[in-house]
C-alpha positions as CSV (number, residue, x, y, z in Angstrom):
1,X,114.3,134.7,79.0
2,X,110.6,133.2,79.8
3,X,112.0,131.7,82.9
4,X,113.2,135.3,84.2
5,X,109.7,136.7,83.2
6,X,108.0,133.8,85.3
7,X,110.4,134.7,87.9
8,X,109.2,138.5,88.1
9,X,105.4,137.5,88.2
10,X,106.1,135.4,91.2
11,X,108.1,138.4,92.9
12,X,106.8,141.4,92.2
13,X,103.7,142.7,93.8
14,X,100.2,142.4,91.9
15,X,99.4,146.0,91.5
16,X,102.6,146.6,89.7
17,X,102.2,143.6,87.6
18,X,98.6,144.7,86.7
19,X,99.6,148.2,85.8
20,X,102.6,146.8,83.7
21,X,100.5,144.7,81.5
22,X,97.5,147.1,81.7
23,X,99.6,150.0,79.9
24,X,100.2,148.5,76.4
25,X,96.9,146.9,76.1
26,X,95.0,149.5,76.7
27,X,97.3,151.9,74.5
28,X,96.5,148.7,71.8
29,X,92.8,149.0,72.4
30,X,92.4,152.8,72.1
31,X,94.4,152.7,68.7
32,X,92.3,150.2,67.5
33,X,89.0,152.1,68.3
34,X,90.5,155.2,66.7
35,X,91.2,152.9,63.8
36,X,88.0,151.7,63.5
37,X,86.2,155.4,64.0
38,X,88.7,156.9,60.8
39,X,87.6,153.6,58.8
40,X,84.0,154.6,59.8
41,X,84.3,158.2,58.7
42,X,86.0,157.4,55.5
43,X,84.0,154.4,54.5
44,X,80.7,156.7,55.4
45,X,82.0,159.8,53.4
46,X,83.0,158.0,50.2
47,X,81.2,155.0,49.5
48,X,78.1,155.5,51.6
49,X,75.4,153.9,53.8
50,X,75.8,150.4,52.9
51,X,79.3,150.5,52.9
52,X,79.4,151.4,56.4
53,X,76.5,148.7,57.4
54,X,79.7,146.8,56.2
55,X,81.9,148.3,58.1
56,X,79.8,148.2,60.7
57,X,79.5,144.6,60.6
58,X,83.0,143.9,60.8
59,X,84.3,145.8,63.5
60,X,83.4,143.3,65.7
61,X,84.9,140.5,64.1
62,X,87.9,142.1,63.6
63,X,88.4,143.3,67.3
64,X,87.8,139.8,68.3
65,X,90.6,138.3,66.1
66,X,92.8,141.2,67.4
67,X,91.7,140.1,71.4
68,X,93.1,136.6,70.2
69,X,95.7,137.3,68.9
70,X,97.0,139.2,72.2
């Protein structure tokens, strides 16, 4: 199966391959951003500004870990 993917990347046009990889990545990033905003709203309303600061500090670290896992 891995050889089939490599073969498709060799023969497929660059634009088509780019779009094929772009769409799932963009959807994943949008869902992660919605998750971070929802966390910020819930934490800010229920736990206060100090906890919201913690979410603000942890969000980039979380984003970095998710980016490395892709």
